[in-house]
N, C-alpha and C positions, 0 to 999 in steps of 0.2 A: 504494500500500500504506500501511497505518497505521503508519509508522515512529514516529510520535509516541507510540505506546503504550509504547515502550521508552525509559526515561529515559536522557539523555545522560550519559556519564562525565565528571565534572569532574576538575581537577587534584587536588583533595583526595581524591576517591574513588579515583583512580588510585594515589596515594601510599599510602593506607590498604590497598588491595588488595595492593600489593607488600609492605608491612610484615607483613601477615597471612601471606602466602606465605612470606616469609623466616623468620618465627618458627616455621613448621612444619618447617623444614629445619635439621638440626643442623650442617651444614657451610657454612651461608650466614651471613656477617656482616651485622649490622643497620646498620652505619655508612653504607654506600652508600645503602640504602633511606631512611635518615633525612636524609641530606645532599644527595641528588641534586637537580639542577635540571631540571625538566620543560621541554622545548623545544617539543614539538609533540604534539598528539593527532590521530590520523587515525582516524575512526570510520566504521563501515559496519554496516548491519543486513542479515543474511542470512536466507534462508528455508530451513527444513528440512522436507522432505516425508517422511512415514512412512506405510507401509501395513502393517497387521497382518492376517493371515489365520489364524483359529483353526479348526483341523481336528481331526477324530476319525478314527482308523484302527483297524481290527479284524482280528486274525488268530487262528487257532485252532491248538492244538498238543496232542499227547498227552503226558500226564505221569502221575506216580504218587506215592503216598505209602504208608507202612506201614499195613497193614490191622489195625485194633484192634477189630474186631467192631462198627464203627459201621454205621448204616443205609446200605444201598446203593441209590442212586437210579439204577437201570438202565433199559434199554429196556422192561422189563415194565411200567413206570409211564407209558409214553407215548413219543411221538416227540420227539427233541431239536429245539428251535426253531432256525431259521436265525440266523446270527450277528447280523444287523442287526435281528432281531425281539426280541432280549433287551433288556429295559428296564433301564437303569442310571442312577444319579444323575450328571448332568454337572457337573463342577467349575465355579467362576465363570469367565465368559468371559475369554479371553486369559491364563489361568493354566494352565501346562503341568502335566500329571500322567500317571501310568501306573498302571493297576489290572489285577488278574487275577481272573477269576471261573470257577467250575466250571459247565460247561454242564449244564443239567438233563437227566436221563435218559441220560447218557452213561457211567455208571460200570459197571465190571465188576471182579471179583476174580480174581487169578491167583497162582500160587505164585511166590515170589521167584526171578528168573532168576539172581541173583548167587550165592546159596547153595544153589540148587536145592531150596528149601523146607525146609532144615534149620534155619535161624535162626542157624547158626554155620558157620565154615569153618576148615580147618586153618591153623595159624599158619605163615606163610612163613619166619619167623625160625628156628624149631626143627623145622619139618616135622612138627609134631604131637607131638614127644617131650617138650616142656616144659623140656628141658635143652639147653644148648649148650656147646661146647668153651670152657674157661676162656680168656679173652683174655690173661690175664697170663702163664700158663705154656704156652699153646697145647695144653693137654690132657696135658702130660708130668708133671703133678703136682708137679714141682719146676722152679724156674727154672734156666736154663742156667748151668752152672759154680757151682751152689749145692747144698749137700747137704741143707739143710732143705726141708721141704715148702712148697708154695705157700700163702701165707696167704690169698689171695683166694678160693680154692676149697677151702681146708682139706685140700689134698692129694688131692682127689677127681678133679681134672682137668676137672670140669664145673661149670657154674653155671646157676642158674635163668634161663630165657629172659626178658629184660626186655620183649620185644614183647608177649607174652601173659601175663606174670606167672606162668609155669610151668604154665598150664592146658593148653597144647597146641593151643588153638583160640581164636578171637576171635568176638565177637558181630558178625553181619553188619551193616555200616554202611548197607546199602541198605534192608533191611526192619526194622532196629533189633531183630532177634531175633524178630519177629512171624511169620516164615515166609511170609507172604502180603503181596501188594501190591494196593492199590486203584488201578486205572487209570481215568483219566477225561480227557475233552476239556477243555482250559483255554482260556478266552477271554481274550486279551490286548488291552486297549484303551489306546491312546496318544493323549493330547490334546496337540497341538503348536501353538505360536504362531510362525508364519513371519513374518519381518520384511524389508521392503524399505525402504531409506533413501536419501535424496538431499539434499545440501546445495547450495544455489545457488552459482554461481561468485563468487569474491571475489578481490580484487587484493592482499591482504595475506598475508604469509608465515607463516601460522599453520597447523600440521598439521591436515589434514582430519579425522583420527580423533578429535581433541579436540572439534571442532565437532559431530561426529555424536552425541557423548554429552553435549553441553552442555545446561544447563537453559535453556529458552526460554519465551517468552510466547505463549500459545495464540492463534491467529488464526482457525483454521477446524477443525471437527471433523465428521465424517460417519461414522455407524455403522449398519450394516444387515446382513442376511443376505448381501447382495451389493451392494457399492458400485459406482458408475459413475465413469468417468474425469472428472477436473476439466477444465472447458473455460473459456476466456476469462479465466484468471487473469492479472493484470498482468505477471507474469514468465512468459514462454512456456516456459522450461525447467522450471518447476514443473508446468505442464499436461502437458508431454511426459513428465515423470517419472511422473506419475500414470497416464498411459496405458501406459507401459512396465511399471510395477510390477504393475498389475492383469493385464496380459497374461502376464507371467512367472509370477505365482502361479497363474493359471488353467491354464497349460500344465503346470506342474510338480506341482500338487497335485490337480487335479480327477480324474485317472485312478486315484489310489491312496488317496484319503482323501475324507471327507465334510466340506464346508465348513459350519461352524456359524455363524460370524459374521465380518464384516470391519469394520475401522476404519481410516480415513485421516485424518491430521491435517496441518496446516501450522502451524509455529511460527516466530516471529521470534527470531533469535539475534543479540544485539549483539556486535560485535567492535571492539576499540579497539587501535590500534598506538600505543604510547607511546615517544616519542624523548626521551631524557634525557642530561644531561651530568654527568660525575663525574670529577674529577681529570684534566681535560684531554682526556678521550675521550668520544665519543658512543656510547650503547648503546640497545638496543631491547628492550621486553617487550610482551606481549599480555595484554589482559583480555578474557575471553569469557564468554558466558552471563549470565543475569540475576542469578546469584549471585556474579558477579565473580571467576571462577577466573582464575589467572595462569599464563601459559606464558613461561618465560625461556630464551632460547637461549644467552645469554652474560652471566652476572652477574659484576661486577668483584670481588666478595669471596667466592670459593669455596675451601674448605679441605678437605683429605683427612681423613676420620674417623680419630681416633686420633692425629693429628699434634699436636705441641705448638707453638703459635704464639708466638714470642718477640717 
């Protein structure tokens, strides 16, 4: 493999990476990062294999909206096309999206089922009366053990219903008062990018989830409507990962979606284990990725946020 494509981490680079990391943490002291003595650098270059499968799935569902006398594209204008015959603009490859479209010639108008075509319905708060019992005096016109009349209802024992503002009815939320609904078949298209990822085995104690997201140096890229498994790669585990990823995506996606494009890549991920000495103890931190991200398991100067250090 072309390990030489990834520059080696020097002591100077290792120290600068730690200083940059410590500066981004409010609870980390800079003294240790500045005064530490680097004892050993253990470096390893890993391979990360990624397979992306970009698919499109389509479903149809009945839906409705208030009918406002707009043009009705119903069956009288022709037969509705099949879902996969409807042409739409596909988003850029490997960028997920979801869109909804009205299926041509599927519309029809019906009276609103919620208000039964009235556009309004009786208020549930006052049962259509427009007035409710005063909550302050409970309709007694006077408060208990008081001779003067209730000020909230002016002694009437009733107040205007706040739910309907005293009208006794409310505009139907389903048809927005239009009394009719336009029903139609809606096409829902989902573009999804499925990811399979594998990082080659390493002997250093750095969390795998960090290496999966690390920035790497591109070594191989293959993109097509359907890619084929990689064979005879110097690391056999990468070839096996390619075979496994393609098989998994084929089994999981082919039956419920249409594959539009596939892309597989191999990247080199540098990983360095830094052993350093500070105030009589030895510590370790890791530098990973081509942008020199840092992972620290045990830093000697960590303080609790909000604490005063004397």
